[in-house]
C-alpha positions as CSV (number, residue, x, y, z in Angstrom):
1,M,18.4,5.4,23.9
2,Q,16.9,8.6,22.3
3,T,13.6,9.0,24.4
4,F,11.6,12.0,22.2
5,I,12.0,13.5,18.4
6,R,11.2,16.4,17.6
7,I,10.8,15.9,13.8
8,H,11.3,19.5,12.0
9,P,13.3,22.3,13.6
10,G,9.9,24.2,13.6
11,D,7.5,21.5,15.4
12,S,5.5,22.5,18.4
13,V,5.7,19.1,19.5
14,A,7.7,16.5,19.9
15,V,6.7,12.7,19.8
16,A,7.8,10.2,22.7
17,L,10.1,7.2,21.2
18,Q,9.0,5.4,24.2
19,P,6.4,5.6,27.1
20,L,7.5,8.8,29.1
21,A,6.0,9.2,33.2
22,A,4.6,12.5,34.0
23,G,7.1,14.7,36.0
24,T,10.4,13.5,34.0
25,V,12.2,16.1,33.1
26,I,14.0,16.4,29.3
27,L,16.2,18.7,27.6
28,A,14.3,20.0,24.8
29,E,17.2,22.1,22.4
30,G,19.0,22.5,25.7
31,N,16.4,23.5,28.1
32,P,14.9,21.9,30.6
33,L,11.0,20.6,30.3
34,T,8.6,19.0,32.8
35,L,6.0,16.4,31.3
36,Q,2.8,17.1,32.6
37,E,0.8,14.2,32.2
38,D,2.0,10.1,31.4
39,I,3.1,10.3,27.3
40,P,2.5,6.8,25.6
41,Q,4.8,5.6,23.1
42,G,4.3,7.2,19.7
43,H,1.8,10.4,21.4
44,K,2.9,13.4,21.1
45,F,3.3,16.3,23.9
46,A,3.7,20.1,23.5
47,L,7.2,21.6,23.5
48,I,6.0,25.7,23.6
49,P,2.7,27.0,24.7
50,I,-0.3,26.9,22.0
51,R,-3.3,29.0,22.6
52,A,-6.7,28.0,21.5
53,G,-7.1,28.1,17.5
54,E,-3.4,28.3,17.1
55,P,-1.9,25.9,14.7
56,V,-0.3,22.6,15.9
57,I,3.2,21.6,14.0
58,K,4.3,18.5,13.6
59,Y,6.6,17.5,10.4
60,G,7.0,21.2,9.8
61,A,3.3,21.5,9.0
62,P,-0.1,22.0,11.0
63,I,-1.4,18.6,12.2
64,G,-4.7,20.7,13.2
65,T,-5.6,23.5,15.6
66,A,-5.4,23.3,19.6
67,A,-8.9,22.6,20.6
68,A,-7.6,24.5,24.0
69,D,-4.7,26.1,25.8
70,I,-1.8,23.5,25.6
71,L,0.7,24.2,28.2
72,P,4.5,23.0,27.8
73,G,5.0,19.3,28.4
74,S,1.4,18.6,28.3
75,W,0.0,15.4,26.1
76,V,-1.2,16.9,22.7
77,H,-4.1,14.3,21.5
78,T,-7.8,14.2,20.5
79,A,-9.2,15.9,23.7
80,N,-7.0,19.2,22.8
81,L,-6.4,19.1,19.3
82,K,-8.7,19.5,16.2
83,T,-8.6,19.1,12.6
84,G,-7.9,22.0,10.1
85,L,-8.9,20.8,7.3
86,G,-12.2,22.3,5.2
87,D,-13.7,20.5,1.9
88,I,-13.0,20.9,-1.7
89,L,-9.8,23.6,-2.2
90,D,-8.2,25.3,-4.7
91,Y,-4.8,24.5,-5.3
92,A,-1.3,26.5,-7.0
93,Y,1.5,24.1,-8.9
94,Q,4.2,25.1,-7.0
95,P,7.3,22.8,-8.1
96,S,9.2,22.3,-5.2
97,P,13.4,22.3,-5.4
98,S,13.6,18.3,-5.4
99,L,11.8,18.4,-8.5
100,Q,15.0,20.3,-10.6
101,E,17.4,18.2,-8.6
102,A,15.5,15.4,-10.0
103,R,15.6,16.6,-13.5
104,E,19.4,16.9,-13.0
105,N,20.0,13.4,-11.7
106,P,17.6,10.9,-13.5
107,A,17.6,7.5,-13.2
108,R,20.3,4.8,-14.7
109,P,19.0,1.7,-15.5
110,E,21.1,1.1,-17.7
111,D,23.1,0.3,-14.6
112,S,20.3,-1.5,-12.6
113,P,21.2,-4.2,-10.6
114,C,19.2,-7.5,-11.3
115,F,16.9,-9.7,-9.6
116,C,16.0,-13.5,-10.2
117,G,12.3,-13.3,-11.9
118,Y,10.2,-14.9,-14.5
119,R,10.5,-13.5,-18.1
120,R,6.8,-13.9,-19.4
121,E,6.1,-14.2,-23.3
122,N,4.7,-10.6,-23.1
123,G,8.0,-9.1,-21.9
124,R,6.6,-8.8,-18.7
125,A,8.2,-9.9,-15.1
126,G,7.0,-11.4,-12.6
127,V,8.7,-12.4,-8.8
128,R,6.0,-15.9,-8.4
129,N,5.3,-18.7,-10.3
130,E,1.9,-19.4,-9.0
131,I,-1.5,-20.8,-10.2
132,W,-4.3,-18.5,-9.5
133,I,-7.8,-19.5,-9.8
134,I,-10.0,-15.9,-10.4
135,P,-13.9,-17.0,-10.0
136,T,-15.9,-14.5,-12.2
137,V,-18.8,-14.2,-9.6
138,G,-19.1,-15.2,-6.0
139,C,-21.3,-18.1,-6.4
140,V,-18.7,-20.0,-7.5
141,N,-16.2,-19.0,-4.4
142,N,-16.8,-22.4,-2.5
143,A,-16.1,-24.2,-5.8
144,A,-13.0,-22.4,-6.4
145,T,-11.5,-22.7,-3.2
146,A,-12.1,-26.6,-3.0
147,I,-10.5,-26.8,-6.4
148,A,-7.2,-24.9,-5.0
149,S,-7.1,-26.8,-2.1
150,R,-7.1,-30.2,-4.2
151,A,-4.4,-28.8,-6.1
152,Q,-1.9,-28.0,-3.3
153,G,0.0,-30.8,-3.7
154,L,1.1,-29.9,-7.1
155,A,2.8,-27.1,-5.6
156,A,6.2,-27.9,-5.7
157,G,9.6,-27.5,-7.7
158,N,9.6,-23.8,-9.3
159,L,6.0,-23.9,-8.7
160,D,5.1,-21.6,-5.7
161,A,1.6,-21.7,-4.9
162,V,-1.6,-22.7,-6.3
163,A,-4.2,-19.8,-4.5
164,A,-8.1,-18.9,-5.0
165,F,-9.4,-15.7,-4.9
166,P,-13.1,-15.5,-3.7
167,H,-14.8,-12.7,-3.7
168,P,-18.3,-11.3,-3.6
169,Y,-19.1,-9.7,-6.8
170,G,-19.7,-10.5,-10.4
171,C,-23.1,-9.9,-10.8
172,S,-26.0,-7.8,-9.4
173,Q,-24.0,-4.8,-9.9
174,M,-24.5,-1.6,-12.0
175,G,-22.3,1.2,-13.6
176,E,-18.7,1.6,-12.5
177,D,-19.1,-1.3,-9.5
178,Q,-19.9,-4.0,-12.6
179,E,-16.6,-2.2,-14.6
180,N,-14.5,-2.5,-11.7
181,T,-15.0,-5.7,-10.9
182,R,-14.3,-6.5,-14.4
183,Q,-11.3,-4.6,-14.9
184,I,-10.1,-5.5,-11.4
185,L,-10.6,-9.6,-12.5
186,A,-8.8,-8.9,-15.8
187,D,-5.8,-7.2,-14.5
188,L,-5.3,-10.6,-12.2
189,V,-5.4,-12.5,-14.8
190,N,-3.1,-10.7,-16.8
191,H,-0.6,-10.3,-13.5
192,P,3.0,-12.0,-14.0
193,N,3.1,-13.1,-11.1
194,A,0.4,-15.7,-12.1
195,G,2.1,-18.7,-14.3
196,G,-0.9,-20.3,-14.7
197,V,-4.9,-18.7,-14.6
198,L,-7.9,-20.6,-14.0
199,V,-11.0,-18.1,-14.7
200,L,-14.2,-19.8,-13.2
201,G,-17.4,-19.0,-14.0
202,L,-20.9,-19.9,-13.2
203,G,-22.5,-19.1,-16.5
204,C,-25.5,-16.2,-16.1
205,E,-23.7,-13.8,-13.9
206,N,-22.9,-10.5,-15.5
207,S,-19.6,-10.2,-15.9
208,N,-19.8,-14.2,-17.8
209,I,-16.4,-15.4,-19.2
210,E,-17.2,-14.3,-22.6
211,E,-17.6,-10.7,-21.5
212,L,-14.7,-11.0,-19.3
213,K,-12.3,-12.0,-22.5
214,K,-12.9,-8.3,-23.7
215,Y,-11.0,-6.8,-20.7
216,I,-8.7,-9.4,-20.7
217,G,-7.7,-9.2,-24.3
218,P,-5.1,-11.3,-26.1
219,Y,-4.0,-14.3,-24.2
220,N,-2.4,-17.8,-24.5
221,P,-4.5,-20.6,-23.9
222,D,-1.8,-22.6,-22.4
223,R,-1.3,-19.9,-19.5
224,V,-4.8,-18.5,-19.1
225,K,-7.8,-21.5,-19.1
226,F,-11.6,-21.0,-18.6
227,L,-14.4,-23.4,-17.3
228,V,-18.1,-22.8,-17.2
229,A,-19.7,-24.6,-14.0
230,Q,-23.1,-24.8,-15.0
231,D,-22.0,-26.1,-18.6
232,S,-19.9,-28.9,-16.6
233,E,-20.9,-32.0,-14.9
234,D,-18.5,-31.6,-12.2
235,E,-16.6,-28.4,-12.1
236,I,-14.1,-29.7,-9.0
237,A,-12.9,-32.6,-11.0
238,D,-12.9,-30.6,-14.2
239,G,-11.2,-27.8,-13.0
240,L,-8.6,-30.1,-11.0
241,A,-7.7,-31.4,-14.6
242,L,-7.5,-27.8,-16.0
243,V,-5.5,-26.5,-13.2
244,K,-2.6,-29.6,-13.8
245,Q,-2.7,-28.6,-16.9
246,L,-2.0,-25.4,-16.1
247,A,0.5,-26.4,-13.5
248,D,2.7,-28.6,-16.4
249,Y,3.0,-25.4,-18.1
250,A,3.7,-22.9,-15.4
251,C,6.5,-25.3,-14.1
252,T,8.4,-24.5,-17.9
253,A,9.2,-21.0,-16.8
254,K,12.9,-20.6,-14.6
255,R,14.0,-17.9,-12.7
256,E,16.0,-15.6,-15.0
257,P,18.2,-12.1,-14.1
258,I,15.7,-9.5,-14.7
259,P,16.7,-5.9,-13.7
260,C,16.0,-3.8,-11.1
261,S,14.3,-1.4,-13.3
262,E,11.5,-3.6,-13.9
263,L,10.2,-4.0,-10.1
264,I,6.8,-2.5,-9.4
265,I,6.3,-2.1,-5.7
266,G,2.9,-0.9,-4.0
267,M,3.5,1.4,-1.0
268,K,0.3,1.2,1.9
269,C,0.0,1.4,5.4
270,G,-2.6,0.0,7.7
271,G,-3.3,0.3,11.2
272,S,-0.6,2.3,11.5
273,D,0.7,4.8,14.9
274,G,2.4,7.6,16.3
275,L,6.0,5.9,15.3
276,S,4.9,5.4,11.8
277,G,5.5,8.4,10.1
278,I,9.1,8.7,12.2
279,T,10.4,4.8,11.3
280,A,8.5,2.9,9.0
281,N,7.1,5.4,6.1
282,P,10.4,7.5,5.5
283,A,12.1,4.1,5.7
284,V,10.0,3.3,2.7
285,G,10.7,6.5,1.3
286,V,14.2,5.7,0.9
287,F,13.6,2.6,-0.5
288,S,11.3,4.1,-2.9
289,D,13.9,6.8,-3.7
290,L,16.9,3.6,-4.2
291,L,14.3,1.8,-6.2
292,I,13.6,5.0,-8.8
293,A,17.1,5.7,-9.3
294,E,17.5,2.3,-10.2
295,G,14.9,3.3,-13.3
296,G,12.0,1.0,-11.2
297,T,8.5,1.9,-10.4
298,T,6.7,2.4,-7.3
299,I,2.9,3.0,-6.5
300,L,1.5,5.2,-3.6
301,T,-2.2,4.4,-3.2
302,E,-4.8,5.4,-0.5
303,V,-6.2,8.5,-1.5
304,P,-8.3,9.7,1.8
305,E,-4.6,9.8,3.4
306,M,-3.0,12.4,1.3
307,F,-6.1,14.5,2.3
308,G,-3.8,17.4,4.1
309,A,-0.4,16.2,2.6
310,E,-1.9,16.3,-1.0
311,T,0.0,19.8,-2.1
312,L,3.5,17.5,-0.9
313,L,2.7,16.0,-3.7
314,M,1.2,18.0,-6.2
315,N,4.6,20.2,-5.6
316,R,6.5,17.3,-7.1
317,C,4.3,16.5,-10.2
318,E,6.5,16.3,-13.1
319,N,4.9,19.2,-14.8
320,E,1.1,20.9,-14.9
321,E,-0.5,18.0,-16.4
322,I,0.3,15.5,-13.6
323,F,-0.8,18.3,-11.2
324,H,-3.9,18.6,-12.6
325,Q,-4.5,15.4,-12.4
326,T,-3.5,15.3,-9.0
327,V,-5.4,17.4,-8.2
328,D,-8.7,15.6,-10.2
329,L,-7.7,12.6,-7.9
330,I,-7.8,14.2,-4.6
331,N,-11.2,16.2,-5.0
332,D,-12.5,13.3,-7.2
333,F,-12.3,11.3,-3.8
334,K,-13.6,14.1,-1.7
335,N,-16.5,14.3,-4.1
336,Y,-16.9,10.5,-3.5
337,F,-17.5,11.3,0.4
338,T,-20.0,14.0,0.3
339,A,-22.2,12.2,-2.4
340,H,-22.4,9.6,-0.1
341,N,-23.1,12.0,2.8
342,Q,-20.4,11.1,4.5
343,T,-17.6,13.4,6.1
344,I,-14.3,13.7,4.2
345,Y,-12.3,14.0,7.4
346,E,-13.6,11.0,9.5
347,N,-10.3,9.6,9.8
348,P,-8.2,7.9,11.9
349,S,-9.3,5.0,13.1
350,P,-9.8,4.1,16.7
351,G,-6.4,2.1,16.6
352,N,-4.7,5.0,14.9
353,K,-6.1,7.5,17.8
354,K,-4.6,4.7,20.3
355,G,-1.3,4.5,18.6
356,G,-1.0,8.4,19.0
357,I,-2.2,10.0,15.5
358,S,-4.6,12.6,16.1
359,T,-5.6,14.2,13.0
360,L,-6.1,13.2,9.5
361,E,-3.5,15.9,8.5
362,D,-1.6,13.9,11.7
363,K,-1.9,10.7,9.6
364,S,-1.4,11.7,6.1
365,L,1.9,13.6,6.8
366,G,2.8,10.3,7.8
367,C,1.8,8.5,5.6
368,T,3.0,10.4,2.9
369,Q,6.7,10.2,3.8
370,K,6.5,6.4,2.2
371,S,6.9,8.4,-1.5
372,G,10.3,9.6,-0.4
373,S,11.5,12.8,-2.4
374,A,11.1,11.7,-6.4
375,P,8.9,13.6,-8.8
376,V,5.4,12.3,-9.1
377,R,5.4,10.7,-12.7
378,G,1.7,9.2,-13.1
379,V,-1.5,9.2,-11.6
380,L,-3.9,6.0,-12.1
381,S,-7.1,5.5,-12.4
382,Y,-8.1,2.6,-10.0
383,G,-7.8,-0.5,-11.5
384,E,-5.7,1.3,-14.5
385,P,-2.2,-0.4,-15.1
386,V,0.8,1.5,-14.5
387,R,2.6,2.8,-17.6
388,T,5.2,5.1,-16.5
389,H,8.5,4.3,-14.6
390,G,9.2,6.4,-11.2
391,L,6.7,7.4,-8.6
392,N,2.6,6.7,-9.3
393,L,0.0,7.8,-7.5
394,L,-3.0,5.2,-7.5
395,S,-6.6,6.1,-7.0
396,A,-8.2,3.4,-4.2
397,P,-9.4,4.0,-0.6
398,G,-7.5,3.6,2.6
399,N,-9.1,-0.1,3.5
400,D,-6.3,-2.2,3.5
401,L,-7.4,-5.3,1.3
402,V,-8.8,-3.4,-1.2
403,A,-5.9,-0.9,-1.7
404,S,-3.8,-3.7,-1.7
405,T,-5.5,-5.5,-4.1
406,A,-6.1,-2.2,-6.3
407,L,-1.9,-2.1,-6.1
408,A,-1.5,-5.3,-7.5
409,A,-4.1,-5.2,-10.4
410,S,-2.1,-2.0,-11.4
411,G,1.0,-4.3,-11.5
412,A,3.0,-4.5,-8.1
413,Q,4.5,-7.2,-8.0
414,I,5.1,-6.7,-4.2
415,V,3.6,-4.7,-1.6
416,L,5.3,-2.4,1.4
417,F,2.7,-2.7,3.8
418,T,3.8,-0.6,7.1
419,T,2.3,-0.8,10.3
420,G,2.3,0.0,13.9
421,R,-0.4,-2.2,15.4
422,G,0.2,-5.4,13.0
423,T,-2.1,-7.3,11.0
424,P,-2.1,-10.8,9.3
425,F,-3.6,-10.1,6.0
426,A,-2.7,-11.0,2.4
427,S,-3.3,-9.5,-1.0
428,P,-2.3,-11.3,-4.2
429,V,1.0,-10.4,-4.4
430,P,3.7,-10.7,-1.2
431,T,2.9,-8.3,1.0
432,V,5.9,-7.1,3.2
433,K,4.6,-6.3,6.6
434,I,7.0,-3.6,8.3
435,S,6.6,-2.8,11.6
436,S,7.1,0.9,13.0
437,N,8.1,-0.5,16.4
438,L,10.2,-3.1,18.0
439,A,7.6,-4.3,20.4
440,L,5.4,-5.4,17.5
441,S,8.1,-7.2,15.5
442,E,8.8,-9.1,19.1
443,K,5.4,-9.5,19.5
444,K,4.2,-11.1,16.1
445,K,7.1,-12.4,14.8
446,N,4.4,-14.5,12.8
447,W,3.2,-11.3,10.7
448,I,6.5,-8.7,10.5
449,D,8.6,-9.6,8.1
450,F,11.2,-6.1,8.5
451,D,11.2,-4.2,11.7
452,C,11.7,-0.4,11.5
453,G,11.6,-0.2,15.2
454,R,15.4,0.1,15.2
455,L,15.9,3.1,13.8
456,V,15.4,5.1,17.2
457,T,18.3,2.4,18.7
458,G,20.7,3.6,16.5
459,T,20.2,2.6,12.8
460,S,20.0,5.3,10.5
461,L,17.4,6.2,8.2
462,S,19.5,5.8,4.9
463,E,21.1,2.5,6.2
464,L,17.6,1.0,7.0
465,G,16.5,2.1,3.4
466,K,19.0,-0.1,2.3
467,M,18.6,-2.7,4.3
468,L,14.7,-2.9,2.8
469,F,15.9,-2.4,-0.7
470,N,18.2,-5.5,0.1
471,Y,15.6,-7.5,1.6
472,V,12.4,-6.8,-1.2
473,I,15.4,-8.1,-3.7
474,R,15.7,-11.2,-1.7
475,V,11.7,-11.2,-1.8
476,A,11.7,-10.9,-5.6
477,N,14.3,-13.5,-5.6
478,G,11.7,-16.2,-4.0
479,E,12.3,-15.4,-0.1
480,Q,8.8,-16.1,1.3
481,V,7.0,-13.2,3.4
482,K,5.5,-14.3,6.6
483,S,2.0,-14.3,4.8
484,E,3.2,-16.4,1.8
485,A,4.5,-18.9,4.5
486,A,1.2,-19.3,6.6
487,G,-0.3,-19.7,3.0
488,Y,-2.5,-16.3,3.1
489,H,-4.0,-14.9,-0.5
490,D,-6.6,-12.2,-0.4
491,M,-7.9,-9.8,-2.6
492,A,-10.9,-7.4,-2.2
493,I,-12.5,-5.2,-4.6
494,F,-13.9,-1.3,-4.1
495,K,-17.8,-1.3,-4.2
496,Q,-19.1,2.3,-4.8
497,G,-23.1,1.7,-5.9
498,V,-25.9,0.3,-5.4
499,T,-26.2,-4.1,-5.3
500,L,-30.1,-5.5,-7.2
């Protein structure tokens, strides 16, 4: 079994694929190297002498600068490595060679394989047929949850689930926060994975039902129903009656073959470790390229975890207009941090560090591997539905629940979530948990859906990407992921400003 990997030929560090003990002699490019310290799995060690102030190279790019002299075979981590990032930067568009290759080899949607999904009457495709209960305001969360609980017996046959999506917002919000809440709720009402939707309001909230209808737009009254709790003598009984009507309507839908070019897949990582950028994230990148080659769409988000790797994405922008939109995407998020007097590079998290990630550059260069090599064809504002096939970038923070909800709101029917530490959470859509290491997949079989740790035991990256593609098709066809089987449905909205 391979014990370590040098990701790029020019790297000054290597990554331990399994725990390595001090004194272990390894061959690095044919030369013996003695490890000076114990190196935990996923952590880095120096291959060459690195002087204080010199860049530390991983993924073929700097992941920071040495905070002290580092000897070959020494553990490279937070004690001797610091970020080299600054604040707002100037960028120049330098199209990468892969951009021309993509132009010469366009997607082939006419030959796209199919999945079995639900064709909605507005033409959109869903991979689930569920009833969603969406509160307009946090005041009716418990009522929404109670209605969903009492309606569970309706989830049978081709009705996959009845789920409520409680959240704390919808009132006492100002400006952009209130707009975000209304837009995200409206996006979920219109999501094709929902065969029926009950919008449950209180009656006196800012984002009341009549206000929310302006954001929802045209709707089918058989598919979307509304209930104002203050106007009802018994909102639970009335809500349950409406859900039964919605279930009757939703059950008329049947799965049918739909081209994979209509799949929209969100990509997110969380609880990453030092193997995430070596196994799970590159495998998702291969998947993304495969789906895009079939005319499909992927969405990459968590903008703060693009910092330090953003130029790799910018240089893959299809044209200068998309490039400038990407620059704005990055700098707007940096301005958001500084406007709240927060450090832009206050990352990685304690769990990331324990797993072997030392700086934000280290994290970002691994995180962006999920985007594969395809051109960037769209840049989306928070809550904005995807309109362009291919790779899209979405404005949202790194928080797992907020970012995954944002992906669903922009139209993702499935979210791929890579992790080295593990998490049980869900999102409004099937959320595939992809482990970066074998130990996690074996320990948390009730969380992990797909193991990428097998990459270090002989499975090739291209083979793993194809396996993931086939698994995603099975999920699109109706195979439940672990969080669905557990009955989990979560959502969270991005809050940025004042609460009254």
